[in-house]
C-alpha positions as CSV (number, residue, x, y, z in Angstrom):
1,M,44.8,-61.5,-16.8
2,T,46.2,-64.7,-15.4
3,K,47.0,-64.4,-11.6
4,R,50.5,-65.2,-11.0
5,R,51.9,-67.7,-8.1
6,A,54.5,-65.4,-5.9
7,P,57.6,-67.1,-5.7
8,K,58.6,-68.8,-2.7
9,I,60.3,-67.1,-0.1
10,P,63.2,-69.0,1.4
11,Q,63.2,-69.3,4.8
12,T,65.9,-70.7,7.9
13,D,63.2,-70.7,10.0
14,A,59.3,-71.8,9.3
15,V,57.0,-68.9,10.4
16,G,55.5,-70.1,13.4
17,D,58.9,-71.4,14.7
18,E,59.3,-70.4,17.7
19,T,62.8,-69.6,17.7
20,S,62.4,-67.4,14.7
21,T,64.9,-64.3,15.7
22,I,62.4,-61.6,14.8
23,G,59.5,-64.0,16.1
24,P,56.6,-65.3,14.7
25,E,54.4,-62.7,14.4
26,R,57.0,-60.4,12.8
27,A,57.9,-62.8,10.4
28,A,54.1,-63.7,9.3
29,A,53.6,-59.6,8.9
30,L,56.7,-59.1,6.7
31,L,55.9,-62.0,4.4
32,A,52.3,-60.9,4.4
33,A,54.1,-57.5,3.2
34,V,56.3,-59.2,0.7
35,S,52.7,-60.7,-0.8
36,R,50.7,-57.8,-1.0
37,Q,53.8,-56.2,-2.2
38,F,54.2,-58.7,-5.5
39,D,50.3,-58.5,-6.1
40,R,50.1,-55.2,-6.8
41,L,52.8,-55.2,-9.0
42,D,50.6,-58.5,-10.5
43,A,48.0,-55.9,-10.7
44,S,48.9,-54.7,-13.8
45,P,51.1,-56.2,-16.9
46,L,54.4,-55.7,-17.7
47,D,54.9,-53.1,-20.2
48,P,56.6,-54.3,-23.8
49,G,60.3,-53.6,-23.7
50,L,63.7,-54.8,-22.5
51,Y,64.6,-55.4,-18.3
52,L,67.6,-55.3,-16.9
53,V,66.9,-57.3,-14.1
54,S,70.4,-57.1,-11.3
55,T,70.6,-60.2,-9.3
56,P,72.4,-61.2,-6.1
57,I,75.9,-61.4,-5.8
58,G,76.4,-63.8,-3.7
59,N,73.4,-63.8,-1.0
60,L,70.3,-65.2,-2.4
61,S,68.1,-63.0,-0.3
62,D,69.2,-59.9,-1.4
63,I,67.1,-60.4,-4.5
64,S,64.2,-57.4,-4.5
65,I,60.6,-58.3,-4.9
66,R,60.5,-56.3,-8.6
67,A,63.2,-58.5,-9.9
68,L,60.7,-61.5,-8.6
69,F,58.4,-60.0,-10.6
70,V,60.0,-59.4,-13.6
71,L,61.5,-62.5,-13.1
72,T,58.5,-64.9,-13.3
73,S,56.6,-62.5,-15.9
74,A,58.9,-61.8,-18.3
75,D,57.5,-63.2,-21.9
76,R,61.3,-64.7,-21.9
77,V,64.6,-64.1,-19.8
78,Y,68.1,-64.4,-21.0
79,C,70.8,-65.2,-18.7
80,E,74.5,-66.2,-19.3
81,D,74.9,-69.4,-17.7
82,T,71.7,-71.6,-17.6
83,R,73.2,-73.8,-14.8
84,H,74.7,-71.2,-12.7
85,S,70.7,-68.5,-12.6
86,R,69.0,-72.4,-12.4
87,K,70.1,-71.8,-8.9
88,L,68.2,-68.5,-8.0
89,F,65.1,-70.0,-9.8
90,S,65.0,-73.1,-8.0
91,A,65.4,-71.3,-4.9
92,F,62.3,-68.8,-5.8
93,D,60.5,-71.6,-6.9
94,I,60.1,-69.9,-9.9
95,G,60.0,-73.2,-12.9
96,R,60.3,-71.8,-16.2
97,K,62.8,-72.0,-19.3
98,L,66.0,-69.7,-19.5
99,E,67.6,-69.4,-23.0
100,T,71.3,-67.5,-22.9
101,Y,73.2,-64.0,-24.0
102,H,76.3,-64.4,-22.5
103,D,80.3,-62.9,-24.3
104,F,80.0,-65.8,-27.1
105,S,76.9,-64.5,-28.4
106,G,76.7,-63.3,-32.1
107,E,74.4,-61.2,-34.3
108,A,72.2,-63.6,-35.0
109,D,71.2,-64.2,-31.0
110,R,70.5,-60.3,-30.5
111,E,68.4,-60.6,-33.6
112,R,66.4,-63.0,-32.5
113,I,65.7,-61.0,-29.0
114,M,65.0,-57.9,-31.2
115,S,62.5,-59.6,-33.3
116,A,61.2,-60.5,-30.1
117,L,61.2,-57.3,-28.6
118,R,59.7,-55.4,-32.0
119,E,56.8,-57.8,-31.2
120,G,55.9,-56.1,-28.1
121,K,57.3,-58.7,-25.5
122,A,58.8,-58.4,-22.4
123,I,62.4,-59.5,-22.0
124,A,64.6,-60.2,-19.3
125,L,68.4,-60.1,-19.0
126,I,70.3,-61.2,-15.8
127,S,74.3,-61.8,-16.0
128,D,75.4,-64.5,-13.4
129,A,75.4,-62.2,-10.4
130,G,75.0,-58.4,-10.1
131,T,73.6,-55.7,-12.3
132,P,74.0,-56.8,-16.0
133,L,76.3,-54.6,-18.7
134,I,78.6,-54.1,-15.6
135,A,81.5,-56.1,-17.1
136,D,79.2,-58.3,-18.4
137,P,77.4,-59.1,-21.4
138,G,74.6,-56.9,-23.1
139,Y,76.1,-53.7,-24.0
140,K,75.0,-54.2,-27.9
141,L,71.5,-55.3,-27.5
142,V,70.9,-52.2,-25.0
143,R,72.4,-49.6,-28.1
144,D,70.2,-51.8,-30.8
145,A,67.0,-51.2,-28.4
146,A,67.3,-48.1,-27.2
147,A,68.3,-46.8,-31.4
148,E,65.1,-48.4,-32.4
149,G,63.5,-46.7,-29.9
150,I,62.9,-49.7,-27.5
151,S,61.6,-48.8,-23.8
152,V,64.6,-50.1,-21.5
153,F,64.2,-50.8,-17.7
154,P,66.5,-51.1,-15.2
155,V,65.4,-52.9,-12.4
156,P,68.0,-52.2,-9.6
157,G,69.6,-54.6,-7.2
158,A,73.3,-56.1,-6.1
159,S,76.6,-54.7,-7.5
160,A,79.6,-55.7,-6.4
161,I,81.0,-52.8,-7.2
162,L,79.1,-50.4,-4.7
163,S,78.9,-53.1,-2.3
164,A,82.4,-52.9,-2.0
165,L,82.9,-49.2,-2.2
166,V,80.5,-48.1,0.4
167,A,81.9,-50.7,2.9
168,S,85.9,-49.9,2.1
169,G,86.2,-46.9,4.4
170,L,87.7,-44.9,0.9
171,P,86.1,-42.0,-0.8
172,T,82.7,-42.7,-1.8
173,D,82.0,-39.3,-3.5
174,R,83.8,-39.9,-6.8
175,F,84.7,-43.2,-8.3
176,F,86.3,-44.6,-11.5
177,F,85.4,-48.3,-12.3
178,G,88.0,-49.7,-14.7
179,G,86.3,-53.2,-15.3
180,F,89.5,-55.8,-15.1
181,L,93.0,-54.8,-14.7
182,P,94.9,-56.5,-18.4
183,P,96.5,-59.6,-17.3
184,K,100.1,-58.8,-18.7
185,D,102.3,-56.7,-16.7
186,G,103.0,-53.8,-19.2
187,A,99.2,-53.3,-19.9
188,R,98.1,-53.2,-16.5
189,L,101.2,-51.1,-15.1
190,D,100.0,-48.6,-18.8
191,V,96.2,-48.4,-17.5
192,L,97.2,-47.9,-13.2
193,E,99.4,-44.9,-14.6
194,A,96.4,-43.6,-16.8
195,V,94.2,-42.8,-14.2
196,R,96.9,-41.4,-11.6
197,T,95.1,-38.0,-11.7
198,V,91.4,-39.5,-11.2
199,P,90.3,-37.3,-8.5
200,G,88.3,-40.0,-7.1
201,T,88.5,-43.7,-5.5
202,L,89.9,-46.2,-8.7
203,V,87.6,-49.2,-8.7
204,F,88.9,-52.5,-10.4
205,Y,87.6,-56.3,-10.5
206,E,90.1,-59.1,-10.1
207,T,90.4,-62.7,-10.0
208,P,92.3,-64.5,-7.1
209,S,95.2,-66.5,-9.3
210,R,96.0,-62.6,-10.7
211,I,95.9,-60.5,-7.4
212,G,99.2,-60.7,-6.4
213,A,99.9,-59.5,-9.6
214,A,98.2,-56.4,-9.7
215,L,99.5,-55.6,-6.1
216,A,102.2,-55.6,-7.0
217,A,101.6,-53.4,-10.7
218,V,99.9,-51.1,-7.4
219,E,102.8,-50.8,-5.4
220,T,105.1,-49.6,-8.5
221,V,102.4,-46.6,-9.4
222,Y,101.2,-46.0,-5.9
223,P,103.2,-47.4,-3.1
224,E,102.0,-45.0,-0.4
225,R,98.3,-45.3,-1.3
226,T,95.8,-47.0,0.5
227,L,94.1,-50.1,-0.7
228,A,90.9,-52.1,-0.1
229,V,90.9,-55.6,-1.5
230,A,86.9,-57.3,-0.5
231,R,86.7,-60.4,-1.6
232,E,83.2,-62.6,-1.1
233,L,81.0,-59.8,-0.8
234,T,77.6,-61.1,1.0
235,K,78.9,-64.4,1.5
236,L,79.5,-66.5,4.3
237,H,83.3,-65.5,3.9
238,E,83.3,-61.7,3.2
239,T,86.5,-59.6,3.8
240,I,87.4,-56.7,2.8
241,M,91.2,-55.9,4.1
242,K,92.5,-52.4,4.3
243,G,96.6,-51.6,3.7
244,T,99.1,-50.5,1.1
245,A,99.7,-53.1,-1.6
246,R,103.2,-54.0,0.2
247,E,101.4,-55.0,3.4
248,L,98.2,-57.1,1.7
249,A,100.6,-58.7,-0.8
250,A,102.3,-60.0,2.1
251,S,99.4,-61.4,4.0
252,F,98.1,-62.7,0.6
253,E,101.5,-64.6,0.9
254,V,100.3,-66.1,4.1
255,D,96.6,-66.6,3.2
256,P,96.0,-66.3,-0.7
257,P,91.6,-65.0,-1.0
258,Q,89.8,-67.6,-2.7
259,G,86.9,-66.6,-4.7
260,E,85.7,-63.2,-6.6
261,I,88.1,-59.8,-6.0
262,V,87.5,-56.1,-5.8
263,L,90.2,-54.3,-5.8
264,L,90.0,-50.4,-4.3
265,I,92.1,-47.8,-4.5
266,A,92.4,-44.6,-2.4
267,P,92.5,-41.1,-4.3
268,G,95.8,-39.7,-4.4
269,E,96.9,-36.1,-3.0
270,A,95.8,-33.7,-5.3
271,A,98.8,-30.9,-6.1
272,T,98.4,-27.5,-4.4
273,A,98.4,-25.4,-7.7
274,T,100.6,-22.1,-7.0
275,E,100.1,-18.8,-8.3
276,A,102.0,-19.3,-11.1
277,D,100.3,-22.4,-12.4
278,I,96.7,-19.7,-11.9
279,E,97.6,-16.3,-13.2
280,S,99.6,-19.3,-15.9
281,A,96.0,-20.5,-16.9
282,L,94.0,-17.5,-16.4
283,R,96.2,-15.8,-19.2
284,A,95.8,-18.7,-21.5
285,A,91.7,-18.6,-20.5
286,L,91.2,-14.7,-21.0
287,K,92.7,-15.1,-24.9
288,T,88.9,-16.6,-25.7
289,A,86.6,-15.7,-22.5
290,R,85.8,-12.6,-20.6
291,L,86.9,-12.4,-17.3
292,K,84.6,-13.5,-15.0
293,E,83.9,-16.8,-17.3
294,A,87.6,-17.1,-17.1
295,V,87.7,-16.8,-13.5
296,E,84.9,-19.4,-13.2
297,D,86.6,-21.6,-14.9
298,V,90.0,-21.7,-13.6
299,S,88.7,-21.6,-9.9
300,K,86.7,-24.7,-10.9
301,G,89.8,-26.7,-12.2
302,L,92.8,-25.9,-10.2
303,G,90.4,-26.0,-7.0
304,V,91.5,-22.7,-6.3
305,A,89.2,-20.0,-4.3
306,R,87.4,-17.7,-6.8
307,K,88.4,-14.6,-4.8
308,T,92.2,-15.3,-5.4
309,A,91.1,-16.2,-9.1
310,Y,89.7,-12.7,-9.4
311,N,92.1,-10.9,-7.9
312,L,95.4,-12.3,-10.2
313,A,92.6,-12.1,-13.4
314,L,92.2,-8.1,-12.6
315,K,95.7,-7.5,-12.2
316,I,96.7,-9.2,-15.8
317,K,93.8,-7.0,-16.7
318,G,96.0,-4.2,-15.9
319,E,98.2,-5.5,-17.6
320,A,97.1,-5.1,-20.7
321,S,95.3,-1.5,-20.1
């Protein structure tokens, strides 16, 4: 087995520089630990299969040790734009050929990758930034690989969706990711209306040129909900602003946002089910389910106490006897 050279770790201060914020000895210890982790990975070759490698969304230091190892060791690396990905590879001194697989890649390009996978190659796929397939190309390739029983390995890392969500201050227990909102006004309103009842935070990608129109649409559909607009995450000008759609729109008129944007919308207040609602649901459920199952389904579906649903179910059963 050929020993691979660990990628270069970019440094702002030399390890021996007394100005290092963590101290030269600690810096040296950390770099040695990173090297040991890389050596541990290097002790075994990559298994054949497709590796979906997450890459930084801005700050290059967010790359993982495993991601560096896979990008260094894979038989081939496919990316959206070689010019963009070359910056990442140059930063870590990974000198190797990059091949393209993007939105305009056709069946012939996909078949070329599939042929290599069938031959037992280890293939790495990256997007320009973040996690592959999330509003980025790759779905058809993964679908085909999985259908043929070829191993698909996620190499987790940076994600604009999750970074924005956890830093937004909005609920994180449940969320819905809707990709990019449509560019046309009518379609944009239709999408926002369709997810009105989703019981979680709504997350969308947006562009600086369309954020004004997006906020106008949100104000029409959800005028009272709290929003968060996250931009340039992990970069020098990272900003997360919160407010209503109207408040944010007014702010952006003065200072238009730049860079990649994540738009988050707080969930709406769930309507409280009335006794009539619960009774109607129970009557429908009891037509096809036993009492216990009907009570369980209705209590969970309407978010009401099981005891309340059970007592009403007994009442309905009593009427029928």
